[in-house]
mmCIF file of the C-alpha atoms, coordinates in Angstrom:
data_MODEL
# 
_entry.id   MODEL 
# 
loop_
_atom_site.group_PDB 
_atom_site.id 
_atom_site.type_symbol 
_atom_site.label_atom_id 
_atom_site.label_alt_id 
_atom_site.label_comp_id 
_atom_site.label_asym_id 
_atom_site.label_entity_id 
_atom_site.label_seq_id 
_atom_site.pdbx_PDB_ins_code 
_atom_site.Cartn_x 
_atom_site.Cartn_y 
_atom_site.Cartn_z 
_atom_site.occupancy 
_atom_site.B_iso_or_equiv 
_atom_site.pdbx_formal_charge 
_atom_site.auth_seq_id 
_atom_site.auth_comp_id 
_atom_site.auth_asym_id 
_atom_site.auth_atom_id 
_atom_site.pdbx_PDB_model_num 
ATOM 1   C CA . MET A 1 1   ? 0.290   0.325  -0.299 1.00 0.00 ? 1   MET A CA 1 
ATOM 2   C CA . SER A 1 2   ? 1.175   3.329  -0.926 1.00 0.00 ? 2   SER A CA 1 
ATOM 3   C CA . ILE A 1 3   ? 1.659   6.221  1.122  1.00 0.00 ? 3   ILE A CA 1 
ATOM 4   C CA . LYS A 1 4   ? -1.014  8.250  -1.526 1.00 0.00 ? 4   LYS A CA 1 
ATOM 5   C CA . GLN A 1 5   ? -3.921  4.968  -0.719 1.00 0.00 ? 5   GLN A CA 1 
ATOM 6   C CA . VAL A 1 6   ? -2.408  5.596  3.125  1.00 0.00 ? 6   VAL A CA 1 
ATOM 7   C CA . VAL A 1 7   ? -3.786  9.134  2.944  1.00 0.00 ? 7   VAL A CA 1 
ATOM 8   C CA . ARG A 1 8   ? -6.608  8.779  1.096  1.00 0.00 ? 8   ARG A CA 1 
ATOM 9   C CA . ALA A 1 9   ? -8.228  5.900  3.335  1.00 0.00 ? 9   ALA A CA 1 
ATOM 10  C CA . LEU A 1 10  ? -6.789  8.285  6.076  1.00 0.00 ? 10  LEU A CA 1 
ATOM 11  C CA . LEU A 1 11  ? -8.770  11.020 4.772  1.00 0.00 ? 11  LEU A CA 1 
ATOM 12  C CA . ALA A 1 12  ? -12.243 9.061  3.716  1.00 0.00 ? 12  ALA A CA 1 
ATOM 13  C CA . GLY A 1 13  ? -12.167 8.212  7.316  1.00 0.00 ? 13  GLY A CA 1 
ATOM 14  C CA . ALA A 1 14  ? -11.883 11.255 8.527  1.00 0.00 ? 14  ALA A CA 1 
ATOM 15  C CA . VAL A 1 15  ? -14.540 12.159 6.011  1.00 0.00 ? 15  VAL A CA 1 
ATOM 16  C CA . LEU A 1 16  ? -16.504 9.514  7.266  1.00 0.00 ? 16  LEU A CA 1 
ATOM 17  C CA . LEU A 1 17  ? -16.435 10.439 10.709 1.00 0.00 ? 17  LEU A CA 1 
ATOM 18  C CA . LEU A 1 18  ? -17.154 13.952 10.251 1.00 0.00 ? 18  LEU A CA 1 
ATOM 19  C CA . ALA A 1 19  ? -20.065 12.957 8.277  1.00 0.00 ? 19  ALA A CA 1 
ATOM 20  C CA . LEU A 1 20  ? -20.896 10.422 11.468 1.00 0.00 ? 20  LEU A CA 1 
ATOM 21  C CA . CYS A 1 21  ? -20.465 13.561 13.659 1.00 0.00 ? 21  CYS A CA 1 
ATOM 22  C CA . ALA A 1 22  ? -22.835 15.979 11.584 1.00 0.00 ? 22  ALA A CA 1 
ATOM 23  C CA . LEU A 1 23  ? -25.588 13.273 12.016 1.00 0.00 ? 23  LEU A CA 1 
ATOM 24  C CA . SER A 1 24  ? -25.222 12.472 15.500 1.00 0.00 ? 24  SER A CA 1 
ATOM 25  C CA . PHE A 1 25  ? -24.856 17.056 16.103 1.00 0.00 ? 25  PHE A CA 1 
ATOM 26  C CA . MET A 1 26  ? -27.794 16.924 14.038 1.00 0.00 ? 26  MET A CA 1 
ATOM 27  C CA . ALA A 1 27  ? -29.607 14.113 16.098 1.00 0.00 ? 27  ALA A CA 1 
ATOM 28  C CA . LEU A 1 28  ? -28.595 15.728 18.936 1.00 0.00 ? 28  LEU A CA 1 
ATOM 29  C CA . HIS A 1 29  ? -30.300 19.401 18.045 1.00 0.00 ? 29  HIS A CA 1 
ATOM 30  C CA . GLY A 1 30  ? -33.312 17.678 17.129 1.00 0.00 ? 30  GLY A CA 1 
ATOM 31  C CA . SER A 1 31  ? -33.605 15.999 20.247 1.00 0.00 ? 31  SER A CA 1 
ATOM 32  C CA . ILE A 1 32  ? -33.010 19.165 22.256 1.00 0.00 ? 32  ILE A CA 1 
ATOM 33  C CA . LYS A 1 33  ? -35.425 20.797 20.264 1.00 0.00 ? 33  LYS A CA 1 
ATOM 34  C CA . LYS A 1 34  ? -38.060 18.016 21.687 1.00 0.00 ? 34  LYS A CA 1 
ATOM 35  C CA . LEU A 1 35  ? -36.588 18.440 25.282 1.00 0.00 ? 35  LEU A CA 1 
ATOM 36  C CA . ILE A 1 36  ? -37.103 21.901 25.656 1.00 0.00 ? 36  ILE A CA 1 
ATOM 37  C CA . ALA A 1 37  ? -40.709 21.311 23.721 1.00 0.00 ? 37  ALA A CA 1 
ATOM 38  C CA . ALA A 1 38  ? -40.859 18.674 26.039 1.00 0.00 ? 38  ALA A CA 1 
ATOM 39  C CA . GLN A 1 39  ? -40.595 21.195 29.292 1.00 0.00 ? 39  GLN A CA 1 
ATOM 40  C CA . GLU A 1 40  ? -42.045 24.491 27.957 1.00 0.00 ? 40  GLU A CA 1 
ATOM 41  C CA . ASN A 1 41  ? -45.218 21.919 27.737 1.00 0.00 ? 41  ASN A CA 1 
ATOM 42  C CA . TYR A 1 42  ? -45.137 20.579 31.520 1.00 0.00 ? 42  TYR A CA 1 
ATOM 43  C CA . THR A 1 43  ? -44.654 24.282 33.007 1.00 0.00 ? 43  THR A CA 1 
ATOM 44  C CA . ASP A 1 44  ? -47.489 25.899 30.609 1.00 0.00 ? 44  ASP A CA 1 
ATOM 45  C CA . SER A 1 45  ? -49.815 22.757 32.057 1.00 0.00 ? 45  SER A CA 1 
ATOM 46  C CA . LEU A 1 46  ? -48.323 23.366 35.392 1.00 0.00 ? 46  LEU A CA 1 
ATOM 47  C CA . LYS A 1 47  ? -49.132 27.371 34.968 1.00 0.00 ? 47  LYS A CA 1 
ATOM 48  C CA . LEU A 1 48  ? -52.714 26.061 34.378 1.00 0.00 ? 48  LEU A CA 1 
ATOM 49  C CA . ALA A 1 49  ? -52.839 23.233 37.178 1.00 0.00 ? 49  ALA A CA 1 
ATOM 50  C CA . GLU A 1 50  ? -51.798 26.254 38.974 1.00 0.00 ? 50  GLU A CA 1 
ATOM 51  C CA . GLU A 1 51  ? -54.315 28.796 37.585 1.00 0.00 ? 51  GLU A CA 1 
ATOM 52  C CA . LEU A 1 52  ? -57.005 26.224 38.511 1.00 0.00 ? 52  LEU A CA 1 
ATOM 53  C CA . ARG A 1 53  ? -56.522 25.870 41.832 1.00 0.00 ? 53  ARG A CA 1 
ATOM 54  C CA . GLN A 1 54  ? -55.920 29.700 42.578 1.00 0.00 ? 54  GLN A CA 1 
ATOM 55  C CA . SER A 1 55  ? -58.917 30.619 40.614 1.00 0.00 ? 55  SER A CA 1 
ATOM 56  C CA . SER A 1 56  ? -60.726 28.350 43.634 1.00 0.00 ? 56  SER A CA 1 
ATOM 57  C CA . ASP A 1 57  ? -59.346 29.881 46.554 1.00 0.00 ? 57  ASP A CA 1 
ATOM 58  C CA . ASP A 1 58  ? -59.480 33.226 44.317 1.00 0.00 ? 58  ASP A CA 1 
ATOM 59  C CA . LEU A 1 59  ? -63.413 32.392 44.290 1.00 0.00 ? 59  LEU A CA 1 
ATOM 60  C CA . THR A 1 60  ? -63.041 31.522 48.286 1.00 0.00 ? 60  THR A CA 1 
ATOM 61  C CA . ASN A 1 61  ? -61.593 35.106 48.771 1.00 0.00 ? 61  ASN A CA 1 
ATOM 62  C CA . PHE A 1 62  ? -63.484 37.451 46.941 1.00 0.00 ? 62  PHE A CA 1 
ATOM 63  C CA . ALA A 1 63  ? -67.000 35.444 48.423 1.00 0.00 ? 63  ALA A CA 1 
ATOM 64  C CA . ARG A 1 64  ? -65.578 35.563 51.766 1.00 0.00 ? 64  ARG A CA 1 
ATOM 65  C CA . LEU A 1 65  ? -64.939 39.675 51.064 1.00 0.00 ? 65  LEU A CA 1 
ATOM 66  C CA . TYR A 1 66  ? -68.110 40.328 49.533 1.00 0.00 ? 66  TYR A CA 1 
ATOM 67  C CA . VAL A 1 67  ? -69.772 38.281 52.478 1.00 0.00 ? 67  VAL A CA 1 
ATOM 68  C CA . GLN A 1 68  ? -67.948 40.519 55.281 1.00 0.00 ? 68  GLN A CA 1 
ATOM 69  C CA . THR A 1 69  ? -67.923 43.856 53.603 1.00 0.00 ? 69  THR A CA 1 
ATOM 70  C CA . GLY A 1 70  ? -71.109 43.071 51.535 1.00 0.00 ? 70  GLY A CA 1 
ATOM 71  C CA . ASN A 1 71  ? -68.658 45.258 48.192 1.00 0.00 ? 71  ASN A CA 1 
ATOM 72  C CA . GLU A 1 72  ? -70.332 44.559 44.944 1.00 0.00 ? 72  GLU A CA 1 
ATOM 73  C CA . LYS A 1 73  ? -66.847 44.675 43.471 1.00 0.00 ? 73  LYS A CA 1 
ATOM 74  C CA . TYR A 1 74  ? -65.979 41.797 45.268 1.00 0.00 ? 74  TYR A CA 1 
ATOM 75  C CA . LYS A 1 75  ? -68.930 39.769 43.586 1.00 0.00 ? 75  LYS A CA 1 
ATOM 76  C CA . GLU A 1 76  ? -68.008 41.349 40.419 1.00 0.00 ? 76  GLU A CA 1 
ATOM 77  C CA . ILE A 1 77  ? -64.688 39.844 40.697 1.00 0.00 ? 77  ILE A CA 1 
ATOM 78  C CA . TYR A 1 78  ? -66.150 36.576 41.783 1.00 0.00 ? 78  TYR A CA 1 
ATOM 79  C CA . MET A 1 79  ? -67.789 37.024 38.863 1.00 0.00 ? 79  MET A CA 1 
ATOM 80  C CA . ASP A 1 80  ? -65.481 37.621 36.630 1.00 0.00 ? 80  ASP A CA 1 
ATOM 81  C CA . ILE A 1 81  ? -63.163 35.052 37.882 1.00 0.00 ? 81  ILE A CA 1 
ATOM 82  C CA . VAL A 1 82  ? -66.179 32.661 37.026 1.00 0.00 ? 82  VAL A CA 1 
ATOM 83  C CA . ASN A 1 83  ? -67.115 33.551 33.671 1.00 0.00 ? 83  ASN A CA 1 
ATOM 84  C CA . ILE A 1 84  ? -63.054 34.134 32.754 1.00 0.00 ? 84  ILE A CA 1 
ATOM 85  C CA . ARG A 1 85  ? -62.826 29.931 34.334 1.00 0.00 ? 85  ARG A CA 1 
ATOM 86  C CA . ALA A 1 86  ? -65.971 28.852 32.608 1.00 0.00 ? 86  ALA A CA 1 
ATOM 87  C CA . GLY A 1 87  ? -65.288 30.597 29.099 1.00 0.00 ? 87  GLY A CA 1 
ATOM 88  C CA . LYS A 1 88  ? -67.400 32.895 28.828 1.00 0.00 ? 88  LYS A CA 1 
ATOM 89  C CA . GLN A 1 89  ? -65.362 36.424 28.916 1.00 0.00 ? 89  GLN A CA 1 
ATOM 90  C CA . ALA A 1 90  ? -62.520 36.696 27.198 1.00 0.00 ? 90  ALA A CA 1 
ATOM 91  C CA . ARG A 1 91  ? -58.867 36.448 29.044 1.00 0.00 ? 91  ARG A CA 1 
ATOM 92  C CA . PRO A 1 92  ? -57.358 39.431 30.084 1.00 0.00 ? 92  PRO A CA 1 
ATOM 93  C CA . VAL A 1 93  ? -54.060 40.184 29.153 1.00 0.00 ? 93  VAL A CA 1 
ATOM 94  C CA . GLY A 1 94  ? -51.512 39.194 31.704 1.00 0.00 ? 94  GLY A CA 1 
ATOM 95  C CA . TYR A 1 95  ? -54.048 36.335 33.429 1.00 0.00 ? 95  TYR A CA 1 
ATOM 96  C CA . ASN A 1 96  ? -52.432 34.245 34.782 1.00 0.00 ? 96  ASN A CA 1 
ATOM 97  C CA . ALA A 1 97  ? -52.518 32.239 38.630 1.00 0.00 ? 97  ALA A CA 1 
ATOM 98  C CA . ASP A 1 98  ? -51.295 35.592 39.875 1.00 0.00 ? 98  ASP A CA 1 
ATOM 99  C CA . PHE A 1 99  ? -53.520 37.916 38.755 1.00 0.00 ? 99  PHE A CA 1 
ATOM 100 C CA . TRP A 1 100 ? -55.925 38.581 41.387 1.00 0.00 ? 100 TRP A CA 1 
ATOM 101 C CA . SER A 1 101 ? -53.190 38.418 43.589 1.00 0.00 ? 101 SER A CA 1 
ATOM 102 C CA . THR A 1 102 ? -53.750 42.261 43.871 1.00 0.00 ? 102 THR A CA 1 
ATOM 103 C CA . VAL A 1 103 ? -56.778 43.950 42.778 1.00 0.00 ? 103 VAL A CA 1 
ATOM 104 C CA . PRO A 1 104 ? -56.873 46.366 40.453 1.00 0.00 ? 104 PRO A CA 1 
ATOM 105 C CA . GLU A 1 105 ? -57.508 49.761 40.924 1.00 0.00 ? 105 GLU A CA 1 
ATOM 106 C CA . ASN A 1 106 ? -60.340 49.637 38.041 1.00 0.00 ? 106 ASN A CA 1 
ATOM 107 C CA . VAL A 1 107 ? -61.414 46.156 37.729 1.00 0.00 ? 107 VAL A CA 1 
ATOM 108 C CA . LYS A 1 108 ? -64.029 46.551 34.627 1.00 0.00 ? 108 LYS A CA 1 
ATOM 109 C CA . ALA A 1 109 ? -60.820 48.634 32.849 1.00 0.00 ? 109 ALA A CA 1 
ATOM 110 C CA . ALA A 1 110 ? -58.606 45.387 33.885 1.00 0.00 ? 110 ALA A CA 1 
ATOM 111 C CA . VAL A 1 111 ? -61.091 42.928 32.707 1.00 0.00 ? 111 VAL A CA 1 
ATOM 112 C CA . ALA A 1 112 ? -62.084 44.374 29.918 1.00 0.00 ? 112 ALA A CA 1 
ATOM 113 C CA . ASN A 1 113 ? -58.479 44.734 28.637 1.00 0.00 ? 113 ASN A CA 1 
ATOM 114 C CA . THR A 1 114 ? -58.736 41.454 27.138 1.00 0.00 ? 114 THR A CA 1 
ATOM 115 C CA . GLU A 1 115 ? -56.678 39.093 24.289 1.00 0.00 ? 115 GLU A CA 1 
ATOM 116 C CA . GLY A 1 116 ? -57.623 36.276 22.117 1.00 0.00 ? 116 GLY A CA 1 
ATOM 117 C CA . GLU A 1 117 ? -61.372 34.818 22.106 1.00 0.00 ? 117 GLU A CA 1 
ATOM 118 C CA . PRO A 1 118 ? -62.997 33.299 25.584 1.00 0.00 ? 118 PRO A CA 1 
ATOM 119 C CA . ILE A 1 119 ? -62.041 29.698 25.980 1.00 0.00 ? 119 ILE A CA 1 
ATOM 120 C CA . LYS A 1 120 ? -62.612 27.235 29.007 1.00 0.00 ? 120 LYS A CA 1 
ATOM 121 C CA . LEU A 1 121 ? -59.436 26.718 31.304 1.00 0.00 ? 121 LEU A CA 1 
ATOM 122 C CA . THR A 1 122 ? -60.699 23.319 30.780 1.00 0.00 ? 122 THR A CA 1 
ATOM 123 C CA . ASP A 1 123 ? -60.433 23.319 26.800 1.00 0.00 ? 123 ASP A CA 1 
ATOM 124 C CA . LEU A 1 124 ? -56.806 24.959 27.602 1.00 0.00 ? 124 LEU A CA 1 
ATOM 125 C CA . MET A 1 125 ? -55.973 22.359 28.971 1.00 0.00 ? 125 MET A CA 1 
ATOM 126 C CA . ARG A 1 126 ? -57.072 19.590 26.567 1.00 0.00 ? 126 ARG A CA 1 
ATOM 127 C CA . LYS A 1 127 ? -55.270 21.137 23.730 1.00 0.00 ? 127 LYS A CA 1 
ATOM 128 C CA . GLN A 1 128 ? -52.205 21.248 26.492 1.00 0.00 ? 128 GLN A CA 1 
ATOM 129 C CA . GLY A 1 129 ? -52.288 17.706 26.058 1.00 0.00 ? 129 GLY A CA 1 
ATOM 130 C CA . PHE A 1 130 ? -53.679 16.889 29.231 1.00 0.00 ? 130 PHE A CA 1 
ATOM 131 C CA . THR A 1 131 ? -54.841 13.330 29.420 1.00 0.00 ? 131 THR A CA 1 
ATOM 132 C CA . ASP A 1 132 ? -57.836 11.673 30.118 1.00 0.00 ? 132 ASP A CA 1 
ATOM 133 C CA . ASP A 1 133 ? -57.074 10.817 33.561 1.00 0.00 ? 133 ASP A CA 1 
ATOM 134 C CA . GLU A 1 134 ? -55.738 13.781 34.018 1.00 0.00 ? 134 GLU A CA 1 
ATOM 135 C CA . MET A 1 135 ? -59.020 15.457 32.618 1.00 0.00 ? 135 MET A CA 1 
ATOM 136 C CA . ASP A 1 136 ? -60.811 13.044 34.813 1.00 0.00 ? 136 ASP A CA 1 
ATOM 137 C CA . LEU A 1 137 ? -59.284 14.667 38.018 1.00 0.00 ? 137 LEU A CA 1 
ATOM 138 C CA . LEU A 1 138 ? -60.171 17.757 36.886 1.00 0.00 ? 138 LEU A CA 1 
ATOM 139 C CA . GLN A 1 139 ? -63.499 16.746 36.499 1.00 0.00 ? 139 GLN A CA 1 
ATOM 140 C CA . GLN A 1 140 ? -63.910 15.717 40.226 1.00 0.00 ? 140 GLN A CA 1 
ATOM 141 C CA . ALA A 1 141 ? -62.135 19.137 41.157 1.00 0.00 ? 141 ALA A CA 1 
ATOM 142 C CA . SER A 1 142 ? -64.243 21.513 39.215 1.00 0.00 ? 142 SER A CA 1 
ATOM 143 C CA . ASP A 1 143 ? -67.865 19.425 40.377 1.00 0.00 ? 143 ASP A CA 1 
ATOM 144 C CA . LEU A 1 144 ? -66.503 19.613 43.959 1.00 0.00 ? 144 LEU A CA 1 
ATOM 145 C CA . SER A 1 145 ? -65.414 23.613 43.158 1.00 0.00 ? 145 SER A CA 1 
ATOM 146 C CA . THR A 1 146 ? -69.016 23.593 41.665 1.00 0.00 ? 146 THR A CA 1 
ATOM 147 C CA . LYS A 1 147 ? -70.528 22.695 44.743 1.00 0.00 ? 147 LYS A CA 1 
ATOM 148 C CA . LEU A 1 148 ? -68.314 25.107 46.580 1.00 0.00 ? 148 LEU A CA 1 
ATOM 149 C CA . ALA A 1 149 ? -69.723 27.878 44.102 1.00 0.00 ? 149 ALA A CA 1 
ATOM 150 C CA . GLU A 1 150 ? -73.473 26.925 44.896 1.00 0.00 ? 150 GLU A CA 1 
ATOM 151 C CA . THR A 1 151 ? -72.846 27.513 48.595 1.00 0.00 ? 151 THR A CA 1 
ATOM 152 C CA . GLU A 1 152 ? -70.884 30.745 48.055 1.00 0.00 ? 152 GLU A CA 1 
ATOM 153 C CA . THR A 1 153 ? -74.168 31.547 46.264 1.00 0.00 ? 153 THR A CA 1 
ATOM 154 C CA . ILE A 1 154 ? -76.579 31.083 48.817 1.00 0.00 ? 154 ILE A CA 1 
ATOM 155 C CA . ALA A 1 155 ? -74.335 33.000 50.881 1.00 0.00 ? 155 ALA A CA 1 
ATOM 156 C CA . PHE A 1 156 ? -74.556 36.029 48.411 1.00 0.00 ? 156 PHE A CA 1 
ATOM 157 C CA . ASN A 1 157 ? -78.617 35.701 48.144 1.00 0.00 ? 157 ASN A CA 1 
ATOM 158 C CA . ALA A 1 158 ? -78.205 35.719 51.887 1.00 0.00 ? 158 ALA A CA 1 
ATOM 159 C CA . ILE A 1 159 ? -76.526 38.995 51.721 1.00 0.00 ? 159 ILE A CA 1 
ATOM 160 C CA . ALA A 1 160 ? -78.358 40.752 49.423 1.00 0.00 ? 160 ALA A CA 1 
ATOM 161 C CA . HIS A 1 161 ? -81.549 40.236 51.306 1.00 0.00 ? 161 HIS A CA 1 
ATOM 162 C CA . GLN A 1 162 ? -79.703 41.276 54.370 1.00 0.00 ? 162 GLN A CA 1 
ATOM 163 C CA . LEU A 1 163 ? -78.979 44.482 52.814 1.00 0.00 ? 163 LEU A CA 1 
ATOM 164 C CA . SER A 1 164 ? -82.397 45.138 51.489 1.00 0.00 ? 164 SER A CA 1 
ATOM 165 C CA . ALA A 1 165 ? -83.755 44.186 54.923 1.00 0.00 ? 165 ALA A CA 1 
ATOM 166 C CA . GLU A 1 166 ? -81.202 47.046 56.470 1.00 0.00 ? 166 GLU A CA 1 
ATOM 167 C CA . GLU A 1 167 ? -82.001 49.270 53.719 1.00 0.00 ? 167 GLU A CA 1 
ATOM 168 C CA . ALA A 1 168 ? -85.467 49.174 54.165 1.00 0.00 ? 168 ALA A CA 1 
ATOM 169 C CA . ARG A 1 169 ? -84.854 49.677 57.910 1.00 0.00 ? 169 ARG A CA 1 
ATOM 170 C CA . LYS A 1 170 ? -83.063 52.947 57.111 1.00 0.00 ? 170 LYS A CA 1 
ATOM 171 C CA . LYS A 1 171 ? -85.670 53.926 54.590 1.00 0.00 ? 171 LYS A CA 1 
ATOM 172 C CA . GLN A 1 172 ? -88.765 53.685 57.141 1.00 0.00 ? 172 GLN A CA 1 
ATOM 173 C CA . PRO A 1 173 ? -89.445 56.964 59.477 1.00 0.00 ? 173 PRO A CA 1 
ATOM 174 C CA . GLU A 1 174 ? -88.579 57.214 63.042 1.00 0.00 ? 174 GLU A CA 1 
ATOM 175 C CA . GLU A 1 175 ? -91.520 56.606 65.217 1.00 0.00 ? 175 GLU A CA 1 
# 
């Protein structure tokens, strides 16, 4: 074997190794992209699950605030949360689990500044790729939340009647 043949063989081997490295790099790049997409999906799924949990807490908190103060603002916020979660109202810009942690000064303006079409939280979860088992568990949680909302509605009605009775007493002439 001549030196020329050895150099050609080594060069062919180097080109082959370079091609294998390039293919490996492309495969690695594809795997990294898939991993990043999976991680983003996981993070988005966690955010939606946290939004469901936090919205349940927010509903309870605003129901309590309304019952304690009689301030209609809290009842309106409560209904906004219910309507956003149910897909009856579009999601405000920047809407996430922390949205109601500080009550906006102008609630109507904050809720009116929307992005996209109204969509149910459960539909967002389905689009995100939640499994049927996960959706079943979410349905159970949603059913419990609905029962709690019914109790909160009873409290709202009791407060409304109490306020009406108090207003009626105030309007009666003193004897």
